[in-house]
C-alpha positions in Angstrom: -0.1 -0.3 -0.1 2.5 2.4 0.3 6.2 3.2 0.9 7.8 0.9 3.2 9.5 2.1 6.3 12.7 0.9 7.9 12.4 0.6 11.3 15.8 0.2 12.3 16.6 3.4 10.4 13.8 5.2 12.3 14.9 4.0 15.4 18.4 4.9 15.0 17.2 8.7 14.2 14.7 8.9 16.5 18.1 7.6 18.7 20.4 10.3 17.1 17.8 13.4 18.1 16.9 12.2 21.6 20.4 12.3 22.5 20.7 16.0 21.3 17.7 17.2 23.6 19.0 15.1 26.5 22.3 16.8 26.5 19.9 20.3 26.5 18.1 18.9 29.1 21.3 18.2 31.0 22.3 21.4 30.3 19.5 23.1 31.7 19.3 21.0 34.7 22.7 22.4 36.0 21.2 25.5 36.7 17.4 25.2 36.9 16.4 22.8 39.2 13.2 22.1 39.8 11.5 23.4 36.6 10.8 20.2 34.6 7.7 21.6 33.1 9.2 24.9 32.3 11.9 23.6 30.6 9.8 20.5 28.8 7.8 23.4 27.7 10.5 25.5 26.1 12.2 22.6 24.4 8.6 21.7 22.9 8.1 25.6 21.6 11.6 25.6 20.2 11.6 22.3 18.6 7.7 23.0 17.1 9.5 26.8 15.8 7.1 28.2 18.0 6.8 31.2 20.5 6.2 31.2 24.3 5.2 33.8 26.9 6.5 33.3 30.2 4.6 34.9 33.2 4.4 34.6 36.5 5.5 36.4 39.7 9.0 37.8 40.5 11.6 35.2 41.4 10.6 32.1 39.2 13.7 31.9 37.5 11.9 32.5 33.9 14.5 35.2 32.8 17.6 32.6 34.0 16.1 29.9 32.2 15.7 31.6 28.5 19.7 32.8 29.2 20.6 29.0 30.4 18.4 28.1 27.0 20.1 30.0 25.3 23.2 29.4 26.6 23.3 25.4 26.1 22.2 26.0 22.5 24.7 29.2 21.5 21.7 31.3 20.7 21.5 34.8 21.1 19.5 36.0 24.1 17.3 39.5 24.4 14.5 40.1 26.8 11.2 42.2 25.9 9.8 43.2 29.3 6.5 43.8 29.7 4.2 45.5 32.2 0.5 46.5 31.2 -0.9 49.4 32.0 -3.7 48.3 34.4 -1.2 47.2 37.0 1.6 49.9 36.8 1.7 51.8 40.3 0.7 55.5 39.6 
């Protein structure tokens, strides 16, 4: 019925790609502790060529996580900060 898939080649491809992801996760784990969901979400967004908006109270290591990911994959880092006008002190 269609294309024949070589399972061994497919398994080898998946294994080689997962080694890269494991190296990235290990690099992130050296700095970011206890934030597995955050690290996984960042990697999913990156691999899907998507975007992610990190929200939260100060002190949750949002900036540190992005800086660390950029360092691990040797990417450029720049920060955009947004504070809604409804929440600024007057």
